[in-house]
C-alpha positions as CSV (number, residue, x, y, z in Angstrom):
1,X,-0.1,0.1,0.0
2,X,1.4,3.7,-1.1
3,X,1.1,5.2,2.4
4,X,2.7,5.5,5.7
5,X,1.0,6.3,9.1
6,X,2.4,7.6,12.4
7,X,0.4,7.3,15.8
8,X,1.9,9.4,18.4
9,X,-0.7,8.9,21.1
10,X,-1.9,5.3,20.9
11,X,-3.5,4.4,24.1
12,X,-4.1,8.1,25.4
13,X,-8.0,7.9,24.6
14,X,-8.0,9.4,21.2
15,X,-9.4,7.4,18.3
16,X,-6.4,5.6,17.5
17,X,-7.8,4.3,14.0
18,X,-6.7,8.1,12.8
19,X,-2.9,8.5,12.5
20,X,-1.4,11.8,13.5
21,X,1.1,11.7,10.4
22,X,0.1,10.4,6.8
23,X,2.1,10.4,3.8
24,X,0.5,8.9,0.9
25,X,1.9,8.3,-2.6
26,X,5.3,7.3,-4.3
27,X,7.5,7.5,-7.2
28,X,8.3,11.3,-6.7
29,X,4.6,12.4,-5.6
30,X,3.6,12.4,-1.9
31,X,0.7,13.9,-0.4
32,X,1.5,14.8,3.4
33,X,-1.2,15.5,6.3
34,X,-0.4,15.8,9.9
35,X,-2.0,16.7,13.3
36,X,-0.5,18.9,15.7
37,X,-2.2,20.4,18.7
38,X,-5.6,21.2,17.6
39,X,-4.7,21.9,13.9
40,X,-4.4,19.7,10.9
41,X,-2.1,20.6,8.1
42,X,-1.3,19.3,4.9
43,X,1.8,20.2,2.6
44,X,0.9,23.3,-0.1
45,X,3.1,24.9,-2.6
46,X,0.6,27.3,-3.9
47,X,3.1,27.8,-7.1
48,X,2.2,24.3,-8.2
49,X,-1.5,25.0,-9.1
50,X,-4.8,23.2,-8.5
51,X,-4.7,20.7,-11.0
52,X,-5.2,17.1,-9.8
53,X,-2.3,14.9,-9.6
54,X,-2.7,11.2,-9.1
55,X,-0.5,10.0,-6.2
56,X,-1.7,6.5,-5.9
57,X,-2.2,5.0,-9.0
58,X,-3.7,1.4,-8.2
59,X,-6.4,0.0,-6.3
60,X,-9.0,2.8,-5.3
61,X,-6.3,5.5,-6.0
62,X,-5.9,8.9,-4.8
63,X,-5.8,12.5,-6.6
64,X,-4.8,15.4,-4.6
65,X,-4.5,19.4,-6.1
66,X,-1.0,19.7,-7.4
67,X,-0.2,22.2,-4.6
68,X,-0.6,19.8,-2.0
69,X,2.1,17.4,-3.4
70,X,5.6,17.2,-2.3
71,X,7.7,16.1,-5.2
72,X,11.4,15.7,-3.1
73,X,11.5,12.6,-1.0
74,X,14.0,14.1,1.1
75,X,11.9,16.8,2.0
76,X,9.1,14.4,2.9
77,X,11.8,12.2,5.4
78,X,12.6,15.7,6.9
79,X,9.3,16.4,7.6
80,X,8.5,13.0,8.9
81,X,11.6,12.9,11.1
82,X,10.5,16.3,12.8
83,X,7.2,15.2,13.4
84,X,8.3,11.8,14.9
85,X,10.7,13.6,17.2
86,X,8.8,16.7,18.2
87,X,5.1,16.1,17.1
88,X,4.9,19.2,15.1
89,X,5.4,20.8,11.6
90,X,8.9,21.3,10.2
91,X,9.4,25.4,9.9
92,X,10.2,26.6,6.7
93,X,7.8,24.1,4.8
94,X,4.6,25.9,3.4
95,X,1.5,24.2,4.7
96,X,-2.3,24.9,4.8
97,X,-4.9,23.8,6.8
98,X,-6.4,20.7,6.0
C-alpha cells in the first residue's frame, strides 16, 4: 500500500484509527497530512497550481491538488523525522489548514 501512518498517542483515549501523520504516494509524488495540537495541516506549495495529481495509481487510487503534492523525498523524510521527534510541523515548509 502506498502510504505511511504514524501514531504518536496510542492508548491516550483518542480514536486510534486516525493517524497523527500520513504520507500517501510514491514515485516522486507525496501527499503529507499531519495533526499537531488542535490543527490539521497539509503540505502546500501554491505555485504548483490546483490541477489534480494522481499519487496513488493502483487499487482505489488517490488524487490531490498539485499544490498539495510534495515532489522531493528528502523533504518528505525531513518532515517525517521532525514530526516523529517533536510532534510538530517542520518550519520553513509551506503548510495550509486541512
